[in-house]
Kinemage of the C-alpha trace (Angstrom):
@kinemage 1
@onewidth
@group {chain A} dominant
@subgroup {mainchain}
@vectorlist {calphas} color= white
{ca unk a 1} P 38.989 -32.376 105.789
{ca unk a 2} L 35.394 -32.792 107.181
{ca unk a 3} L 32.361 -32.260 105.245
{ca unk a 4} L 30.375 -29.055 105.341
{ca unk a 5} L 28.142 -28.343 108.244
{ca unk a 6} L 24.390 -28.475 107.622
{ca unk a 7} L 22.967 -25.434 105.920
{ca unk a 8} L 20.685 -22.951 107.392
{ca unk a 9} L 18.691 -21.750 104.369
{ca unk a 10} L 15.301 -20.139 104.293
{ca unk a 11} L 15.523 -17.368 101.732
{ca unk a 12} L 16.561 -18.200 98.194
{ca unk a 13} L 17.049 -15.946 95.079
{ca unk a 14} L 16.932 -17.387 91.701
{ca unk a 15} L 18.342 -15.347 88.810
{ca unk a 16} L 16.474 -15.808 85.601
{ca unk a 17} L 12.791 -17.058 84.882
{ca unk a 18} L 13.764 -19.026 81.796
{ca unk a 19} L 13.556 -22.721 81.301
{ca unk a 20} L 16.147 -23.426 84.287
{ca unk a 21} L 15.039 -20.959 86.642
{ca unk a 22} L 11.174 -22.168 86.381
{ca unk a 23} L 12.364 -25.727 87.000
{ca unk a 24} L 14.624 -24.699 90.091
{ca unk a 25} L 11.483 -22.943 91.607
{ca unk a 26} L 9.256 -25.771 91.318
{ca unk a 27} L 11.773 -28.241 93.035
{ca unk a 28} L 12.483 -25.671 95.764
{ca unk a 29} L 8.900 -25.135 96.595
{ca unk a 30} L 8.287 -28.877 96.419
{ca unk a 31} L 10.790 -29.509 99.170
{ca unk a 32} L 8.581 -27.279 101.467
{ca unk a 33} L 11.741 -26.055 103.498
{ca unk a 34} L 12.185 -22.725 102.088
{ca unk a 35} L 9.639 -19.998 103.132
{ca unk a 36} L 10.916 -17.370 100.771
{ca unk a 37} L 11.834 -18.064 97.148
{ca unk a 38} L 12.137 -15.106 94.911
{ca unk a 39} L 12.886 -15.144 91.061
{ca unk a 40} L 14.386 -12.124 89.383
{ca unk a 41} L 13.860 -11.820 85.579
{ca unk a 42} L 15.052 -8.792 83.661
{ca unk a 43} L 12.508 -9.205 80.815
{ca unk a 44} L 8.826 -8.424 81.301
{ca unk a 45} L 7.825 -12.176 80.681
{ca unk a 46} L 9.133 -15.710 81.439
{ca unk a 47} L 10.810 -17.775 79.071
{ca unk a 48} L 14.457 -16.488 78.807
{ca unk a 49} L 15.964 -16.953 75.329
{ca unk a 50} L 12.652 -18.413 74.031
{ca unk a 51} L 11.427 -14.829 73.850
{ca unk a 52} L 11.516 -13.475 70.382
{ca unk a 53} L 12.174 -9.592 69.911
{ca unk a 54} L 12.759 -7.914 66.426
{ca unk a 55} L 15.373 -5.756 68.028
{ca unk a 56} L 18.910 -6.910 67.509
{ca unk a 57} L 22.001 -6.417 69.933
{ca unk a 58} L 24.457 -4.112 68.759
{ca unk a 59} L 28.245 -4.909 68.798
{ca unk a 60} L 30.379 -1.780 68.401
{ca unk a 61} L 33.470 -3.874 69.188
{ca unk a 62} L 34.644 -7.153 67.531
{ca unk a 63} L 36.194 -9.532 68.278
{ca unk a 64} L 34.579 -10.543 71.631
{ca unk a 65} L 36.798 -12.993 73.462
{ca unk a 66} L 36.480 -11.969 77.090
{ca unk a 67} L 33.723 -12.885 79.619
{ca unk a 68} L 34.566 -9.935 81.788
{ca unk a 69} L 32.083 -7.310 80.600
{ca unk a 70} L 29.630 -4.954 82.387
{ca unk a 71} L 26.120 -6.035 82.950
{ca unk a 72} L 24.110 -5.726 79.897
{ca unk a 73} L 22.067 -2.364 79.353
{ca unk a 74} L 18.639 -3.019 77.827
{ca unk a 75} L 17.421 -1.373 74.675
{ca unk a 76} L 14.264 0.821 75.029
{ca unk a 77} L 11.133 0.805 72.972
{ca unk a 78} L 9.111 3.863 72.186
{ca unk a 79} L 6.600 2.975 74.888
{ca unk a 80} L 9.371 2.714 77.421
{ca unk a 81} L 9.670 -1.200 77.550
{ca unk a 82} L 13.029 -2.393 78.313
{ca unk a 83} L 14.306 -5.198 75.920
{ca unk a 84} L 17.067 -7.659 76.177
{ca unk a 85} L 17.461 -9.084 72.633
{ca unk a 86} L 17.862 -12.930 72.721
{ca unk a 87} L 19.210 -15.254 70.026
{ca unk a 88} L 15.747 -16.147 68.939
{ca unk a 89} L 14.981 -15.872 65.245
{ca unk a 90} L 12.013 -16.300 62.851
{ca unk a 91} L 11.529 -19.782 61.967
{ca unk a 92} L 13.458 -21.479 64.594
{ca unk a 93} L 12.449 -25.116 65.300
{ca unk a 94} L 13.886 -27.176 68.150
{ca unk a 95} L 16.522 -29.642 67.206
{ca unk a 96} L 15.107 -31.932 70.079
{ca unk a 97} L 11.890 -33.868 69.774
{ca unk a 98} L 9.202 -32.613 72.221
{ca unk a 99} L 9.134 -35.878 74.158
{ca unk a 100} L 12.636 -34.990 75.250
{ca unk a 101} L 12.117 -31.094 75.152
{ca unk a 102} L 9.513 -31.453 77.898
{ca unk a 103} L 9.679 -31.249 81.601
{ca unk a 104} L 9.130 -34.641 83.112
{ca unk a 105} L 5.670 -33.709 84.644
{ca unk a 106} L 4.027 -31.727 81.619
{ca unk a 107} L 3.898 -33.349 78.082
{ca unk a 108} L 3.445 -31.219 75.136
{ca unk a 109} L 0.096 -31.554 73.292
{ca unk a 110} L -0.307 -34.399 71.047
{ca unk a 111} L -1.072 -32.019 68.228
{ca unk a 112} L 2.401 -30.322 68.503
{ca unk a 113} L 4.786 -31.252 65.630
{ca unk a 114} L 7.745 -33.584 66.546
{ca unk a 115} L 10.149 -30.609 66.577
{ca unk a 116} L 8.145 -27.671 67.797
{ca unk a 117} L 8.595 -24.129 66.428
{ca unk a 118} L 9.778 -21.674 69.186
{ca unk a 119} L 6.389 -20.068 69.527
{ca unk a 120} L 4.928 -23.387 70.819
{ca unk a 121} L 7.790 -23.819 73.220
{ca unk a 122} L 7.045 -20.275 74.514
{ca unk a 123} L 3.452 -21.072 75.139
{ca unk a 124} L 4.566 -24.400 76.791
{ca unk a 125} L 6.833 -22.510 79.246
{ca unk a 126} L 4.031 -20.103 79.975
{ca unk a 127} L 1.858 -23.088 81.082
{ca unk a 128} L 4.479 -24.536 82.954
{ca unk a 129} L 4.985 -21.342 85.072
{ca unk a 130} L 1.409 -20.884 85.932
{ca unk a 131} L 1.582 -21.900 89.401
{ca unk a 132} L 4.918 -19.957 90.247
{ca unk a 133} L 4.316 -16.780 88.506
{ca unk a 134} L 3.600 -14.893 91.909
{ca unk a 135} L 7.311 -15.620 92.832
{ca unk a 136} L 8.695 -13.758 89.765
{ca unk a 137} L 9.844 -10.109 90.039
{ca unk a 138} L 9.572 -9.003 86.277
{ca unk a 139} L 11.518 -6.469 84.644
{ca unk a 140} L 14.114 -6.836 87.434
{ca unk a 141} L 17.543 -6.866 86.276
{ca unk a 142} L 20.421 -8.248 88.933
{ca unk a 143} L 23.164 -5.945 89.261
{ca unk a 144} L 25.417 -7.405 91.932
{ca unk a 145} L 25.480 -10.523 94.122
{ca unk a 146} L 28.089 -10.695 96.861
{ca unk a 147} L 28.390 -12.747 99.984
{ca unk a 148} L 28.401 -10.462 103.305
{ca unk a 149} L 29.775 -13.210 105.533
{ca unk a 150} L 29.692 -16.887 106.349
{ca unk a 151} L 29.461 -18.207 109.763
{ca unk a 152} L 28.265 -20.926 112.049
{ca unk a 153} L 24.834 -20.258 113.560
{ca unk a 154} L 24.067 -21.264 117.234
{ca unk a 155} L 22.754 -24.434 116.254
{ca unk a 156} L 26.092 -25.489 114.352
{ca unk a 157} L 24.908 -24.849 110.971
{ca unk a 158} L 26.657 -23.378 107.991
{ca unk a 159} L 25.016 -19.958 107.516
{ca unk a 160} L 25.820 -17.340 104.711
{ca unk a 161} L 24.281 -13.973 103.661
{ca unk a 162} L 24.138 -13.041 100.063
{ca unk a 163} L 23.365 -9.303 99.247
{ca unk a 164} L 21.423 -9.015 95.785
{ca unk a 165} L 21.213 -5.606 94.208
{ca unk a 166} L 18.725 -5.107 91.514
{ca unk a 167} L 17.320 -2.467 89.240
{ca unk a 168} L 13.935 -2.099 87.680
{ca unk a 169} L 14.788 -2.733 83.948
{ca unk a 170} L 15.069 0.592 81.951
{ca unk a 171} L 14.938 2.810 85.082
{ca unk a 172} L 17.328 4.125 88.014
{ca unk a 173} L 15.174 2.484 90.737
{ca unk a 174} L 17.394 -0.013 92.660
{ca unk a 175} L 16.688 -2.225 95.540
{ca unk a 176} L 18.920 -4.484 97.842
{ca unk a 177} L 17.806 -7.650 99.351
{ca unk a 178} L 19.531 -10.296 101.551
{ca unk a 179} L 19.340 -14.080 101.004
{ca unk a 180} L 20.609 -17.276 102.440
{ca unk a 181} L 21.391 -18.930 99.096
{ca unk a 182} L 21.410 -18.006 95.314
{ca unk a 183} L 20.843 -19.761 92.164
{ca unk a 184} L 22.181 -18.752 88.820
{ca unk a 185} L 19.626 -20.151 86.241
{ca unk a 186} L 20.377 -18.288 83.074
{ca unk a 187} L 22.645 -16.037 80.973
{ca unk a 188} L 24.413 -18.569 79.135
{ca unk a 189} L 23.404 -16.909 75.967
{ca unk a 190} L 24.093 -13.419 76.651
{ca unk a 191} L 27.713 -12.817 75.668
{ca unk a 192} L 28.550 -13.827 72.157
{ca unk a 193} L 31.911 -15.422 71.266
{ca unk a 194} L 33.493 -13.821 68.279
{ca unk a 195} L 37.288 -15.100 67.775
{ca unk a 196} L 40.205 -12.860 67.319
{ca unk a 197} L 41.117 -13.154 63.743
{ca unk a 198} L 43.852 -11.108 62.163
{ca unk a 199} L 42.377 -7.722 60.647
{ca unk a 200} L 38.781 -8.338 62.086
{ca unk a 201} L 38.934 -5.307 64.563
{ca unk a 202} L 39.994 -3.032 61.648
{ca unk a 203} L 37.551 -4.423 59.331
{ca unk a 204} L 34.619 -4.000 61.590
{ca unk a 205} L 35.740 -0.418 62.265
{ca unk a 206} L 35.835 0.362 58.540
{ca unk a 207} L 32.792 -1.932 57.559
{ca unk a 208} L 30.490 -1.500 60.409
{ca unk a 209} L 27.632 -4.117 60.602
{ca unk a 210} L 29.237 -6.398 57.961
{ca unk a 211} L 30.437 -8.982 60.575
{ca unk a 212} L 27.772 -10.007 62.994
{ca unk a 213} L 27.033 -12.716 65.437
{ca unk a 214} L 24.222 -15.272 65.226
{ca unk a 215} L 22.642 -13.550 68.213
{ca unk a 216} L 21.686 -10.635 65.793
{ca unk a 217} L 20.220 -12.785 63.236
{ca unk a 218} L 16.442 -12.530 62.853
{ca unk a 219} L 15.412 -13.559 59.305
{ca unk a 220} L 16.797 -14.063 55.859
{ca unk a 221} L 15.476 -11.098 54.094
{ca unk a 222} L 18.529 -8.916 55.125
{ca unk a 223} L 20.738 -11.057 53.133
{ca unk a 224} L 18.850 -10.991 49.850
{ca unk a 225} L 21.372 -10.990 46.799
{ca unk a 226} L 24.355 -10.667 49.276
{ca unk a 227} L 27.535 -12.687 49.369
{ca unk a 228} L 27.725 -14.233 52.843
{ca unk a 229} L 30.004 -16.186 54.789
{ca unk a 230} L 28.808 -18.287 57.726
{ca unk a 231} L 31.521 -19.220 60.417
{ca unk a 232} L 30.855 -22.118 62.240
{ca unk a 233} L 29.099 -25.590 61.386
{ca unk a 234} L 27.571 -26.235 64.794
{ca unk a 235} L 23.725 -26.467 64.998
{ca unk a 236} L 22.839 -22.875 65.001
{ca unk a 237} L 25.223 -22.185 62.006
{ca unk a 238} L 23.652 -25.072 59.836
{ca unk a 239} L 20.017 -23.843 60.631
{ca unk a 240} L 20.935 -20.006 60.027
{ca unk a 241} L 22.910 -21.064 56.942
{ca unk a 242} L 20.055 -22.969 55.508
{ca unk a 243} L 17.686 -20.033 56.147
{ca unk a 244} L 20.071 -17.319 54.637
{ca unk a 245} L 20.717 -19.579 51.469
{ca unk a 246} L 17.146 -18.977 50.492
{ca unk a 247} L 17.870 -15.275 50.004
{ca unk a 248} L 21.681 -14.657 49.543
{ca unk a 249} L 23.715 -14.959 46.331
{ca unk a 250} L 24.990 -18.590 45.658
{ca unk a 251} L 27.136 -20.325 46.761
{ca unk a 252} L 26.794 -19.314 50.344
{ca unk a 253} L 30.198 -19.646 51.863
{ca unk a 254} L 30.622 -21.932 55.048
{ca unk a 255} L 33.798 -21.490 56.982
{ca unk a 256} L 34.367 -24.439 59.079
{ca unk a 257} L 37.309 -24.974 61.644
{ca unk a 258} L 36.491 -28.644 61.954
{ca unk a 259} L 34.932 -31.258 59.585
{ca unk a 260} L 31.452 -31.041 58.530
{ca unk a 261} L 29.083 -31.612 61.291
{ca unk a 262} L 26.976 -34.832 61.561
{ca unk a 263} L 24.121 -32.682 62.798
{ca unk a 264} L 21.412 -32.794 60.178
{ca unk a 265} L 21.647 -29.543 58.161
{ca unk a 266} L 17.915 -28.944 58.000
{ca unk a 267} L 16.004 -28.027 54.923
{ca unk a 268} L 18.859 -27.543 52.299
{ca unk a 269} L 21.348 -29.458 50.489
{ca unk a 270} L 25.128 -28.893 49.452
{ca unk a 271} L 24.181 -27.647 45.999
{ca unk a 272} L 24.038 -24.076 47.065
{ca unk a 273} L 26.967 -23.807 49.387
{ca unk a 274} L 30.769 -23.983 49.343
{ca unk a 275} L 32.533 -25.417 52.339
{ca unk a 276} L 35.910 -23.456 53.166
{ca unk a 277} L 38.486 -23.858 55.958
{ca unk a 278} L 38.784 -21.254 58.751
{ca unk a 279} L 39.432 -17.775 58.073
{ca unk a 280} L 42.928 -16.660 58.796
{ca unk a 281} L 42.683 -13.065 58.036
{ca unk a 282} L 40.338 -10.150 57.216
{ca unk a 283} L 42.427 -8.253 54.613
{ca unk a 284} L 43.213 -4.633 55.055
{ca unk a 285} L 40.198 -2.548 54.159
{ca unk a 286} L 42.263 0.155 52.194
{ca unk a 287} L 41.488 -1.142 48.858
{ca unk a 288} L 37.846 -1.281 49.529
{ca unk a 289} L 37.272 -4.891 48.240
{ca unk a 290} L 36.071 -6.423 51.385
{ca unk a 291} L 38.410 -9.511 51.311
{ca unk a 292} L 38.974 -12.431 53.466
{ca unk a 293} L 41.833 -15.051 53.301
{ca unk a 294} L 41.027 -18.667 54.366
{ca unk a 295} L 43.640 -21.404 55.657
{ca unk a 296} L 43.913 -22.803 52.122
{ca unk a 297} L 45.244 -19.436 51.065
{ca unk a 298} L 42.043 -19.016 49.103
{ca unk a 299} L 40.806 -15.150 49.103
{ca unk a 300} L 37.188 -14.229 48.627
{ca unk a 301} L 36.309 -10.653 47.795
{ca unk a 302} L 33.248 -8.375 47.769
{ca unk a 303} L 31.965 -9.976 50.955
{ca unk a 304} L 28.614 -8.387 51.983
{ca unk a 305} L 28.120 -10.212 55.289
{ca unk a 306} L 29.992 -12.404 57.664
{ca unk a 307} L 27.838 -14.290 60.456
{ca unk a 308} L 29.752 -15.745 63.245
{ca unk a 309} L 27.788 -18.844 64.611
{ca unk a 310} L 30.544 -19.407 67.059
{ca unk a 311} L 28.789 -19.755 70.368
{ca unk a 312} L 28.649 -17.928 73.514
{ca unk a 313} L 30.898 -17.209 76.611
{ca unk a 314} L 29.984 -18.121 80.099
{ca unk a 315} L 29.766 -14.644 81.806
{ca unk a 316} L 28.236 -13.673 85.141
{ca unk a 317} L 29.122 -9.835 85.594
{ca unk a 318} L 26.968 -9.616 88.588
{ca unk a 319} L 29.446 -12.194 90.374
{ca unk a 320} L 32.432 -9.912 89.532
{ca unk a 321} L 33.265 -9.313 93.332
{ca unk a 322} L 33.307 -12.980 94.023
{ca unk a 323} L 36.806 -14.422 94.763
{ca unk a 324} L 37.722 -16.888 93.309
{ca unk a 325} L 35.756 -15.978 90.231
{ca unk a 326} L 33.460 -18.627 88.841
{ca unk a 327} L 34.160 -17.324 85.406
{ca unk a 328} L 37.384 -18.140 83.535
{ca unk a 329} L 39.356 -15.665 81.493
{ca unk a 330} L 38.385 -17.174 78.089
{ca unk a 331} L 34.864 -17.714 79.094
{ca unk a 332} L 34.817 -21.441 78.132
{ca unk a 333} L 33.374 -22.774 81.363
{ca unk a 334} L 32.321 -22.089 84.995
{ca unk a 335} L 35.070 -23.162 87.508
{ca unk a 336} L 35.000 -24.467 91.098
{ca unk a 337} L 31.632 -26.094 90.507
{ca unk a 338} L 30.959 -29.485 91.701
{ca unk a 339} L 28.981 -31.877 89.598
{ca unk a 340} L 28.252 -28.826 87.448
{ca unk a 341} L 26.020 -27.291 90.246
{ca unk a 342} L 27.682 -26.253 93.469
{ca unk a 343} L 30.270 -23.392 93.813
{ca unk a 344} L 32.778 -25.295 96.067
{ca unk a 345} L 34.077 -22.290 97.945
{ca unk a 346} L 30.732 -21.157 98.892
{ca unk a 347} L 28.179 -23.981 98.282
{ca unk a 348} L 25.179 -21.765 99.102
{ca unk a 349} L 25.658 -20.599 95.531
{ca unk a 350} L 24.547 -22.915 92.759
{ca unk a 351} L 24.261 -23.018 88.992
{ca unk a 352} L 21.584 -24.692 87.005
{ca unk a 353} L 21.810 -25.180 83.223
{ca unk a 354} L 25.704 -25.086 82.646
{ca unk a 355} L 25.895 -28.473 80.675
{ca unk a 356} L 25.983 -28.413 77.004
{ca unk a 357} L 24.981 -30.863 74.247
{ca unk a 358} L 21.970 -31.743 76.398
{ca unk a 359} L 18.290 -31.762 76.597
{ca unk a 360} L 18.116 -28.563 78.791
{ca unk a 361} L 14.703 -28.811 80.584
{ca unk a 362} L 15.277 -32.144 82.142
{ca unk a 363} L 18.876 -31.432 82.968
{ca unk a 364} L 17.605 -28.392 84.768
{ca unk a 365} L 15.155 -30.655 86.683
{ca unk a 366} L 17.700 -33.009 87.643
{ca unk a 367} L 20.082 -30.419 89.035
{ca unk a 368} L 17.239 -28.506 90.744
{ca unk a 369} L 16.124 -31.542 92.513
{ca unk a 370} L 19.624 -32.097 93.968
{ca unk a 371} L 19.840 -28.499 94.982
{ca unk a 372} L 16.727 -28.665 97.060
{ca unk a 373} L 17.606 -31.723 98.834
{ca unk a 374} L 21.125 -30.600 99.564
{ca unk a 375} L 20.100 -27.167 100.960
{ca unk a 376} L 17.301 -28.788 103.079
{ca unk a 377} L 20.039 -31.111 104.511
{ca unk a 378} L 18.490 -34.293 103.233
{ca unk a 379} L 21.592 -34.973 101.192
{ca unk a 380} L 25.191 -34.105 102.262
{ca unk a 381} L 27.717 -32.562 100.096
{ca unk a 382} L 31.341 -33.995 100.306
{ca unk a 383} L 34.214 -31.782 101.650
{ca unk a 384} L 35.597 -28.978 99.536
{ca unk a 385} L 38.544 -30.968 99.033
{ca unk a 386} L 36.672 -33.804 97.550
{ca unk a 387} L 34.506 -31.476 95.426
{ca unk a 388} L 37.749 -29.933 94.030
{ca unk a 389} L 39.078 -33.366 93.288
{ca unk a 390} L 35.926 -34.184 91.399
{ca unk a 391} L 36.398 -31.107 89.288
{ca unk a 392} L 40.076 -31.898 88.376
{ca unk a 393} L 39.113 -35.429 87.473
{ca unk a 394} L 36.241 -34.346 85.331
{ca unk a 395} L 38.610 -32.094 83.335
{ca unk a 396} L 41.083 -34.997 82.929
{ca unk a 397} L 38.261 -37.147 81.611
{ca unk a 398} L 37.114 -34.561 79.029
{ca unk a 399} L 40.734 -34.031 77.728
{ca unk a 400} L 40.421 -30.233 77.779
{ca unk a 401} L 39.276 -27.620 80.074
{ca unk a 402} L 37.064 -26.068 77.609
{ca unk a 403} L 34.876 -29.181 77.228
{ca unk a 404} L 34.236 -29.368 80.991
{ca unk a 405} L 30.476 -28.617 80.514
{ca unk a 406} L 29.999 -30.620 77.409
{ca unk a 407} L 28.110 -34.092 77.641
{ca unk a 408} L 26.341 -35.433 74.743
{ca unk a 409} L 25.011 -38.955 74.579
{ca unk a 410} L 25.450 -41.132 76.564
{ca unk a 411} L 27.045 -38.949 79.179
{ca unk a 412} L 24.054 -36.895 79.504
{ca unk a 413} L 21.628 -39.677 80.002
{ca unk a 414} L 24.120 -41.210 82.609
{ca unk a 415} L 24.191 -37.804 84.481
{ca unk a 416} L 20.374 -37.479 84.490
{ca unk a 417} L 20.131 -40.850 86.107
{ca unk a 418} L 22.928 -40.150 88.528
{ca unk a 419} L 21.091 -37.174 89.791
{ca unk a 420} L 18.022 -39.289 90.101
{ca unk a 421} L 19.897 -41.864 92.246
{ca unk a 422} L 21.566 -39.198 94.293
{ca unk a 423} L 18.009 -37.953 95.153
{ca unk a 424} L 16.974 -41.380 96.191
{ca unk a 425} L 19.634 -41.135 98.830
{ca unk a 426} L 17.799 -38.314 100.698
{ca unk a 427} L 17.205 -38.700 104.289
{ca unk a 428} L 14.514 -38.774 105.426
{ca unk a 429} L 12.472 -39.892 102.390
{ca unk a 430} L 9.224 -38.074 101.875
{ca unk a 431} L 6.077 -39.785 100.602
{ca unk a 432} L 5.107 -38.248 97.274
{ca unk a 433} L 8.068 -36.109 97.010
{ca unk a 434} L 8.999 -34.429 93.730
{ca unk a 435} L 11.658 -36.643 92.024
{ca unk a 436} L 13.538 -35.759 88.862
{ca unk a 437} L 13.643 -37.584 85.588
{ca unk a 438} L 14.816 -41.148 85.283
{ca unk a 439} L 15.674 -42.159 81.762
{ca unk a 440} L 14.829 -45.630 80.573
{ca unk a 441} L 15.165 -47.292 77.306
{ca unk a 442} L 12.674 -44.917 75.252
{ca unk a 443} L 14.309 -41.767 76.529
{ca unk a 444} L 17.678 -43.220 75.557
{ca unk a 445} L 16.331 -44.190 72.172
{ca unk a 446} L 15.015 -40.705 71.318
{ca unk a 447} L 18.467 -39.281 72.418
{ca unk a 448} L 20.364 -41.663 70.412
{ca unk a 449} L 18.288 -41.243 67.264
{ca unk a 450} L 17.149 -37.618 67.399
{ca unk a 451} L 19.816 -36.319 64.844
{ca unk a 452} L 18.526 -38.861 62.377
{ca unk a 453} L 15.064 -38.098 63.188
{ca unk a 454} L 15.701 -34.422 62.659
{ca unk a 455} L 17.238 -35.130 59.297
{ca unk a 456} L 14.222 -37.240 58.138
{ca unk a 457} L 11.777 -34.772 59.658
{ca unk a 458} L 13.456 -31.887 57.484
{ca unk a 459} L 13.247 -34.057 54.444
{ca unk a 460} L 9.617 -33.733 54.768
{ca unk a 461} L 9.781 -30.034 53.747
{ca unk a 462} L 6.548 -28.255 54.492
{ca unk a 463} L 4.705 -31.704 55.322
{ca unk a 464} L 7.075 -32.072 58.355
{ca unk a 465} L 4.727 -30.118 60.540
{ca unk a 466} L 2.198 -32.925 60.194
{ca unk a 467} L 4.752 -35.420 61.844
{ca unk a 468} L 3.889 -35.753 65.352
{ca unk a 469} L 5.701 -38.984 66.448
{ca unk a 470} L 9.019 -40.626 65.291
{ca unk a 471} L 7.043 -43.590 64.225
{ca unk a 472} L 5.511 -41.493 61.524
{ca unk a 473} L 8.942 -41.266 60.084
{ca unk a 474} L 9.659 -44.904 60.219
{ca unk a 475} L 11.605 -45.076 63.503
{ca unk a 476} L 11.106 -48.020 65.813
{ca unk a 477} L 12.042 -48.156 69.597
{ca unk a 478} L 11.465 -51.867 69.225
{ca unk a 479} L 13.971 -52.495 66.491
{ca unk a 480} L 16.499 -50.197 68.331
{ca unk a 481} L 16.278 -51.925 71.622
{ca unk a 482} L 16.783 -55.415 69.956
{ca unk a 483} L 19.935 -54.234 68.285
{ca unk a 484} L 20.922 -50.577 68.149
{ca unk a 485} L 21.452 -49.541 71.844
{ca unk a 486} L 25.067 -50.579 72.167
{ca unk a 487} L 26.037 -49.025 68.623
{ca unk a 488} L 24.137 -45.753 69.745
{ca unk a 489} L 26.432 -45.346 72.684
{ca unk a 490} L 29.470 -44.973 70.444
{ca unk a 491} L 27.812 -42.296 68.349
{ca unk a 492} L 30.223 -39.253 67.526
{ca unk a 493} L 29.554 -36.265 69.494
{ca unk a 494} L 28.298 -32.956 68.405
{ca unk a 495} L 31.088 -30.765 66.868
{ca unk a 496} L 33.060 -28.540 69.018
{ca unk a 497} L 33.031 -24.642 68.945
{ca unk a 498} L 34.951 -22.713 71.431
{ca unk a 499} L 31.835 -20.784 72.568
{ca unk a 500} L 28.405 -22.352 73.729
{ca unk a 501} L 26.245 -23.076 70.970
{ca unk a 502} L 22.484 -22.730 71.729
């Protein structure tokens, strides 16, 4: 099968003005080939999930195992502002040092703590967006995206029309616009995954609000004196558990499907918590004792709160008319995507930010740089058959379909550098063109060591905010380079949860 014909793309829609959407816009503009770039953002500000709001999402139905749900309806404040609650909570700090958290062309301030709080990241994103803010349609929710046709133009180019239907958030005002290409750059943390455990649905109906997802967590005060179970031992589960433990009754119960995580557990110790296996049943509520059974047959009663830190489903309800669907029935990945970017049946649809267990901002840069060069015809895509073959081989290498987008170190470093190399193959080369990140030894050192850095940082307690550099914690790039790099490449991967962990 022959490779796709050259693209004829001039109008591009980007869905989302979070970190991925902002990077996408920058690289598309830098290509100087696309006269119209529009960014649709359902919130009233940039930043995506880095926007904190005290409002919490309401889940009337648990469990949540399907990605096939309607477009989210916003909550509305008294002043009429439409709110889309994010997973952000008070006191959240990044688990990635700012030298890797940054975009490649904008460093954080030297006064920023090594692991910045979310407020600092939000301010950083505001600064990064300054020169593209005029492209953003704020408070504009995407309702539907569908291809109208695909055809070869008179010049022999591949041309496709995408119709994008939007609504002004919180109103009934709708608009329809046509584009030559669409980038999906957000929404990976919209739909919580809550497993289908025996008795959970009945429990949730009888005890509404006791079982929640971490997306609804805001601060520990709500859990004061309560008997709490945290489900999941991923990064968010450990961090939220540490916070809740400052207020709840001890011990905090941690239900884990897999062995304890190697991710640093933050500010606490194991003195105040009890690790338990996975929950096998929520017992019938008829006796009123709010009981849960675990895999070891242990039963805990008088449970006041269960927080599922079990990740998120890949869900794109505005693409529901697309055949074949990019969403899988279990929501564990996006399918028919080449190199985690291009939708192979219609490569004028692209995704940015699908990979997990990565440093997100620089992954977004890498993918955006490739998209810009492919759609401007400076880099060719392989044939559809070859793209599909890559997907099959990638699944085989991961061992399971649900790990398709999961990278970790060193896979993520290799991916970033492969995207950089791919961009260098662009013809013609353009003097001063915007290239994506290229990781050398120092970046790999940060990535290999940042879990240990995070643990050492957390051990400083309140003094941690004075730590600006890893050297302040005793970490040495020189020593790592001399003896640690090979060992670091065999580090255990982050623990697996079915959903996506933020």
